[in-house]
Backbone as CSV, one residue per row, in Angstrom:
resi,resn,N_x,N_y,N_z,CA_x,CA_y,CA_z,C_x,C_y,C_z
1,MET,-84.872,17.605,-30.596,-83.565,18.228,-30.492,-83.686,19.746,-30.640
2,ASN,-84.885,20.234,-30.909,-85.167,21.673,-30.938,-84.283,22.467,-31.893
3,GLY,-84.024,21.915,-33.072,-83.282,22.645,-34.081,-81.776,22.504,-34.003
4,TYR,-81.250,21.854,-32.980,-79.806,21.681,-32.863,-79.349,20.472,-33.664
5,ARG,-78.102,20.496,-34.087,-77.468,19.376,-34.774,-76.135,19.107,-34.080
6,PRO,-76.184,18.441,-32.917,-74.949,18.238,-32.158,-73.963,17.338,-32.886
7,ILE,-72.695,17.687,-32.746,-71.603,16.896,-33.292,-70.728,16.482,-32.114
8,VAL,-70.642,15.183,-31.888,-69.858,14.648,-30.783,-68.555,14.109,-31.358
9,GLU,-67.452,14.649,-30.910,-66.146,14.176,-31.365,-65.520,13.361,-30.245
10,LEU,-65.373,12.061,-30.493,-64.708,11.194,-29.529,-63.241,11.084,-29.941
11,MET,-62.352,11.328,-29.004,-60.930,11.191,-29.324,-60.672,9.770,-29.832
12,ASN,-61.394,8.837,-29.251,-61.294,7.441,-29.622,-62.691,6.851,-29.453
13,THR,-63.133,6.048,-30.391,-64.502,5.534,-30.297,-64.730,4.646,-29.087
14,ASN,-63.675,4.087,-28.508,-63.859,3.265,-27.312,-64.428,4.071,-26.156
15,PHE,-64.221,5.375,-26.154,-64.795,6.214,-25.108,-66.308,6.337,-25.267
16,GLY,-66.843,5.917,-26.404,-68.277,5.912,-26.614,-68.998,4.903,-25.737
17,ILE,-68.249,3.957,-25.164,-68.855,2.980,-24.260,-69.549,3.698,-23.104
18,PHE,-68.979,4.809,-22.676,-69.557,5.560,-21.569,-70.869,6.248,-21.950
19,GLY,-71.125,6.387,-23.243,-72.367,7.014,-23.698,-73.288,6.057,-24.440
20,MET,-73.105,4.747,-24.234,-73.903,3.766,-24.972,-75.404,3.916,-24.745
21,ALA,-75.821,4.274,-23.547,-77.261,4.430,-23.291,-77.835,5.553,-24.139
22,GLU,-77.115,6.665,-24.236,-77.588,7.810,-25.022,-77.547,7.504,-26.519
23,ILE,-76.483,6.826,-26.968,-76.368,6.470,-28.383,-77.502,5.520,-28.763
24,SER,-77.739,4.530,-27.920,-78.811,3.567,-28.166,-80.177,4.242,-28.149
25,SER,-80.378,5.149,-27.225,-81.652,5.856,-27.122,-81.913,6.701,-28.363
26,ALA,-80.889,7.357,-28.870,-81.059,8.181,-30.074,-81.460,7.318,-31.266
27,GLY,-80.771,6.197,-31.457,-81.104,5.309,-32.567,-82.478,4.700,-32.423
28,ASN,-82.796,4.234,-31.220,-84.098,3.610,-30.988,-85.240,4.599,-31.156
29,THR,-85.065,5.820,-30.675,-86.114,6.835,-30.816,-86.373,7.137,-32.283
30,TYR,-85.293,7.281,-33.048,-85.436,7.562,-34.473,-86.125,6.400,-35.192
31,ALA,-85.752,5.172,-34.830,-86.319,3.995,-35.497,-87.768,3.747,-35.102
32,THR,-88.086,3.862,-33.818,-89.444,3.535,-33.378,-90.472,4.563,-33.816
33,THR,-90.033,5.789,-34.085,-90.970,6.801,-34.571,-91.020,6.839,-36.096
34,GLY,-90.282,5.938,-36.743,-90.268,5.908,-38.201,-89.653,7.158,-38.806
35,GLY,-88.749,7.797,-38.081,-88.116,9.019,-38.568,-88.954,10.263,-38.384
36,GLN,-90.117,10.145,-37.736,-90.960,11.317,-37.515,-90.397,12.237,-36.446
37,PHE,-89.607,11.678,-35.542,-88.957,12.475,-34.500,-87.483,12.575,-34.859
38,ASP,-87.060,13.740,-35.314,-85.686,13.912,-35.783,-84.687,13.806,-34.637
39,MET,-83.588,13.129,-34.908,-82.482,12.998,-33.956,-81.182,13.285,-34.708
40,PRO,-80.960,14.525,-35.163,-79.789,14.831,-35.984,-78.507,14.931,-35.157
41,MET,-77.977,13.782,-34.780,-76.760,13.743,-33.975,-75.670,13.034,-34.770
42,THR,-74.486,13.621,-34.810,-73.349,13.039,-35.506,-72.254,12.747,-34.497
43,ILE,-71.760,11.519,-34.509,-70.668,11.102,-33.629,-69.501,10.708,-34.513
44,VAL,-68.332,11.278,-34.252,-67.136,11.020,-35.044,-66.006,10.634,-34.101
45,GLY,-65.238,9.628,-34.485,-64.090,9.255,-33.674,-63.179,8.285,-34.405
46,ALA,-61.936,8.190,-33.946,-60.987,7.232,-34.503,-61.484,5.841,-34.178
47,GLY,-61.655,5.021,-35.214,-62.339,3.763,-35.008,-61.508,2.504,-35.000
48,GLY,-60.212,2.615,-35.115,-59.420,1.398,-35.116,-59.635,0.552,-36.353
49,THR,-59.966,1.201,-37.480,-60.243,0.463,-38.706,-58.982,0.179,-39.505
50,ALA,-57.864,0.738,-39.100,-56.599,0.496,-39.787,-55.578,-0.015,-38.772
51,PRO,-54.735,-0.959,-39.198,-53.785,-1.535,-38.238,-52.670,-0.581,-37.809
52,ASN,-52.486,0.516,-38.514,-51.374,1.417,-38.209,-51.794,2.643,-37.410
53,GLN,-52.915,2.574,-36.694,-53.366,3.745,-35.950,-52.637,3.922,-34.637
54,ALA,-51.972,2.889,-34.146,-51.143,2.971,-32.944,-51.902,3.562,-31.762
55,LEU,-53.062,2.986,-31.472,-53.866,3.469,-30.357,-53.560,2.723,-29.061
56,GLY,-52.719,1.725,-29.119,-52.372,0.953,-27.928,-53.405,-0.129,-27.651
57,ALA,-53.005,-1.091,-26.853,-53.877,-2.239,-26.587,-55.163,-1.839,-25.865
58,GLU,-55.080,-0.864,-24.972,-56.271,-0.502,-24.193,-57.289,0.301,-24.995
59,HIS,-56.917,0.826,-26.161,-57.850,1.618,-26.956,-58.041,1.052,-28.356
60,SER,-57.744,-0.206,-28.546,-57.828,-0.779,-29.881,-58.930,-1.815,-30.039
61,GLN,-59.807,-1.932,-29.047,-60.911,-2.867,-29.224,-61.851,-2.306,-30.287
62,PRO,-62.338,-3.157,-31.180,-63.270,-2.658,-32.190,-64.619,-2.301,-31.563
63,PHE,-65.031,-1.074,-31.738,-66.286,-0.579,-31.178,-67.457,-0.830,-32.124
64,HIS,-67.148,-1.275,-33.337,-68.181,-1.493,-34.346,-69.265,-2.439,-33.846
65,ALA,-68.856,-3.519,-33.196,-69.817,-4.535,-32.759,-70.808,-3.984,-31.738
66,TYR,-70.380,-3.035,-30.931,-71.282,-2.453,-29.936,-72.438,-1.692,-30.591
67,VAL,-72.149,-0.954,-31.655,-73.159,-0.067,-32.231,-73.896,-0.660,-33.431
68,MET,-73.398,-1.754,-33.988,-74.029,-2.316,-35.188,-75.436,-2.837,-34.938
69,GLY,-75.768,-3.190,-33.714,-77.088,-3.720,-33.426,-78.107,-2.681,-33.009
70,ILE,-77.743,-1.414,-33.038,-78.663,-0.351,-32.613,-79.532,0.050,-33.807
71,PRO,-80.837,-0.187,-33.740,-81.698,0.209,-34.857,-81.768,1.726,-34.988
72,GLY,-81.813,2.185,-36.228,-81.938,3.614,-36.487,-80.627,4.366,-36.541
73,LEU,-79.528,3.733,-36.161,-78.218,4.390,-36.152,-77.502,4.098,-37.468
74,LYS,-77.097,5.151,-38.161,-76.359,4.988,-39.415,-74.871,4.941,-39.080
75,ILE,-74.172,3.940,-39.603,-72.769,3.719,-39.273,-71.953,3.727,-40.555
76,CYS,-70.850,4.492,-40.544,-69.957,4.557,-41.695,-68.516,4.462,-41.231
77,SER,-67.687,4.013,-42.136,-66.249,4.015,-41.907,-65.607,4.561,-43.170
78,ALA,-64.748,5.538,-43.015,-64.133,6.186,-44.179,-62.797,5.535,-44.509
79,ALA,-62.472,5.513,-45.795,-61.217,4.921,-46.248,-60.080,5.936,-46.304
80,SER,-60.432,7.207,-46.302,-59.400,8.241,-46.396,-59.899,9.511,-45.703
81,PRO,-59.000,10.442,-45.422,-59.445,11.711,-44.829,-60.418,12.472,-45.719
82,ASP,-60.223,12.432,-47.028,-61.145,13.115,-47.938,-62.542,12.495,-47.869
83,ALA,-62.595,11.168,-47.810,-63.885,10.491,-47.695,-64.542,10.820,-46.354
84,ALA,-63.745,10.876,-45.297,-64.278,11.210,-43.973,-64.885,12.602,-43.973
85,TYR,-64.268,13.536,-44.671,-64.783,14.902,-44.758,-66.157,14.925,-45.429
86,GLY,-66.266,14.240,-46.558,-67.538,14.204,-47.279,-68.630,13.481,-46.505
87,ILE,-68.272,12.367,-45.876,-69.254,11.616,-45.088,-69.718,12.435,-43.897
88,THR,-68.785,13.143,-43.256,-69.146,13.969,-42.095,-70.133,15.055,-42.496
89,LYS,-69.909,15.695,-43.639,-70.843,16.713,-44.114,-72.229,16.121,-44.351
90,SER,-72.281,14.932,-44.932,-73.565,14.281,-45.176,-74.259,13.902,-43.875
91,MET,-73.481,13.455,-42.902,-74.059,13.063,-41.618,-74.618,14.271,-40.864
92,ILE,-73.948,15.388,-40.946,-74.427,16.601,-40.274,-75.763,17.037,-40.864
93,ARG,-75.940,16.858,-42.160,-77.189,17.242,-42.822,-78.317,16.233,-42.601
94,ASP,-77.971,15.019,-42.186,-78.959,13.956,-41.998,-79.804,14.223,-40.751
95,ASN,-81.057,13.826,-40.773,-81.952,14.036,-39.623,-81.945,12.891,-38.627
96,GLY,-81.151,11.858,-38.875,-81.060,10.736,-37.957,-79.700,10.683,-37.289
97,PRO,-79.544,9.837,-36.276,-78.261,9.704,-35.602,-77.268,8.935,-36.478
98,CYS,-76.047,9.431,-36.536,-75.010,8.840,-37.387,-73.727,8.653,-36.587
99,PHE,-72.960,7.627,-36.962,-71.701,7.328,-36.278,-70.643,7.109,-37.343
100,LEU,-69.552,7.875,-37.308,-68.470,7.739,-38.278,-67.215,7.240,-37.574
101,PHE,-66.713,6.116,-38.063,-65.418,5.611,-37.623,-64.374,6.189,-38.570
102,ALA,-63.663,7.191,-38.121,-62.706,7.900,-38.964,-61.400,7.118,-39.064
103,PRO,-60.695,7.301,-40.179,-59.408,6.604,-40.331,-58.336,7.201,-39.433
């Protein structure tokens, strides 16, 4: 990644379906190299983890199942905006790929 720490903000995590190959590649690269090849990428998006998010039927499919099987990818879901802030800071500092389902 040449010193960069990209932060990808998805308006809705369902839009991550379009980047599944890249997300999977980042996790797999980090896992297969045993963390020797840094992949400091942070992905943040509304994850449909609360019933009152009002994202509509077309954007309310749970995306968790898509990414849970990717080795090397760290996945978190925050319970509050304050928790999301702290988790996001930790993910940015992490050298592996991370995915945050924000409330």
